[in-house]
N, C-alpha and C positions, 0 to 999 in steps of 0.2 A: 507655525511651521511654513517653510518656503516650499514652493512647487518646483519639482525637478523638470528640466526641459526634456523633450523627446530625445535629443542628442545625448543629453547626460544619462538618461535611463539606459539607452542602448550601450553606452560606453561601460556602465556598471554591469550590465548583463554579460557583455564580452569579457570583462575582467573576472567576473564570478565564475563563468564557464571555464576560463583558462585555469583558474585556481583549482577548480573541481578536477579538471583533467590531470593537474600536477600534484593532486592529493595534499594541497595546501589548506587543510581544514581550518587551522587557526587563523590564517590570513583571510580565508573566505568569511568566517564569522566576524572578524574584526571590521571588514568591509561593509558587511550587512549591518552591523551595529552602528557604524558611522552613518550609514544611510538612515537607519531608524532614528538616530538622534536628530538628524536634520529634517526628516520628512515624515517620521512615525513608523511604527512596526507594520502597520497595515500596508503601507507603501512598500516596505522592504520585502514583504511576503508576496503581495499580489502583483506588483510592478517589476520586481527584480527576481526573486526566488522562483516563483511559479513558472514564468517564461523559461528560465534556465532549465527547470526540471522537465518542461515539455520538450525542450530541444534535446536534452539527454535521452528522453524516451525515444524520440525519433532516431537518434544516433544508435541506440541499442538495436532498434528494429533493423537498421542497415548494417549491424554488426560492426559499428565503428566505436563501440563503447565497451570496455571490459567489465567484468563482474566487480573487480576491485574499484574501478571508477564509479559504477553504479552504487556500490556500497558507500563511498565517500559522499556521493550526492545525497544519499539518504541521511547520513549523519550530519551533514551541514544543515539540512532541513530541521533535524532533531535539535541540533544545537541552538538554532534561532528560536524555535518554539520554547525550549527550556529557558532561554535567556529572557524572552518576552514575558514568561510566567514569573520569573524571579524579579525582574525589573518593574513589571507592570507597564501599562500603557494602553494604546488605542487598538490593540490587535483583537479582532473579532472574526473568528473563523465561523464558516457556515456550520451549524450544529446538525449533524446527521445522526441517524439511528445507530444502535449498537450492532456490532458484528462479532462473530466468534471465529477465531483462528487457532490453528495448532498443527503440529506434525502428527501424521497418522501413526497408528501402532507400529512399534519397532523402528520408527524413523527418528534419528537424533541429529539430523543436519539442520541446525537452527538458523544459520545465517540468513537464508533466503526468507524464512518466516519473519525474522526480526526486521528485515529490510521492508517487507510488505507492511508490517505494523507501523513503521515510521511514516511511509508515504500515506497510509490510510489516516493516521492521526493527523498528518499535515493537511489532509483534505477535509478534516472536520468530523471523521467517524469516531465513535466511541468503540475502542477495540478491547475485547476481552481475549487476552492471549493465554491459552491453556498450556503452552509449552510443547515439550517433546512427548512421544509415545502416548498418544491420547487415544483412549478406547472410544468406539463409536457411541456408546451410551453417554460418555462424558461430554462429547461434543453436543449431542442433542439435548441433554439435561441443561447445559449452559445456555443453548439457544432458547429454550423454554423459560429458564429463570429470568433472562435479560430481555426477552422479547426480540431476539435477533431474527431477521429474515434471510440473512446470509451466513453460511458457514464456510470458512476458507481452510481447506485441508491441503497440507504441504507433504510432498514425498519426493525424495531425491532420485531413488532407483526404482526399477521396474518391480523388484521383489516387494518393496514397501508400497508402491503405487497400487498394487493389486488389493491392498487392505482398504482402499477407498471403496471397494465393492461392498464391504461390511457396513460402512458408514451409510452408503446408499440404501442398503437394506433396512438399516435402523430408522432412517428418516421415513421411509415408505411404510414400514411396519407400524409407525406411530400416527400414520394418517397425515403426515406433514409434507408429503411431496407437493411441489409447486409453491406452497406457502413459504417453505424454507428452501432456499436455493443453495446448491452445492458448487462452490468455486474450487477448482484444483490447480495446483501449481507445483513447480519444481523442474529440475533439469530434464527429466525423462519426458515430460509432457511437451517440452520444446523440441526434443528429438523425435518424438512420436505424437504428432498433433491428433491422430485418430484415437489415442489412448483415453483421451478425456471422455468421449462418449462410451468407450468400451467398459470403463469402470463406473459409469453412471453419473459423471459430472454434468453440471449445467453450464459451465463455462470455464475458460482458462485465460490467462495473460501471458505474454512471452517474457514479462519481466515485472519486478516489483513496481517499477515506475508506472506501468499500465494498470496496476491493481485498482486504484480508486475509480477509473473509468469502468472497469469490469464490475466492481461491486455496485456502482450506480445503476448499471444496466440490469444486474440480477435483482436488485432491490425493486426496480420497476417492474420486473417480470413477477415478482412475488406478489405485488400489489395487484397486478392484473389477474393472476391466478386466483387470488382471494375474492376478487370482485366478479369473477366469471360464474 
């Protein structure tokens, strides 16, 4: 494999970012696969894709990236990971622990949750996705079964976000507070940042792109709580 020059890498990142903004998903994957053929899948992910996703995350924080563009970014990442698994190669993601995610009871807005799952898997997490309308006991049962230290609960609207309180109660009632951290997300939490604490969450992220960083932090908090 040949080594890409810094200028070549930067050109590839700029090209990928432009394709992402234009929703050219197939062209973006073709570009990444071409890079992978010449330099390996590991380079395609760590030297091209990941910097572009970080840039997309920064754009989201500045409100310069739409939900649709964020979704395309996630799907491009997913496309590359699927292709790497099918083709085989040198890709070795950091293997992190299992995490449980799902939409809280009565919530059926799955897009945000699915995007979170994509970015978490791209970052190396083993994701147990329970889907929509998940009862508090189901969340906690899955965390116990898989040894997850973080539960991610998604809610789109205030009415369903209130159901996170029941999940908080379930975690605490089983004596798992602190050891199992509760991440919350969804449009309502971006509109009302104070709501995260009101319903008993341990942390939130403003977008799916920031989810891996949030889960890293909460996992570390879980380890600290257990060792205290």
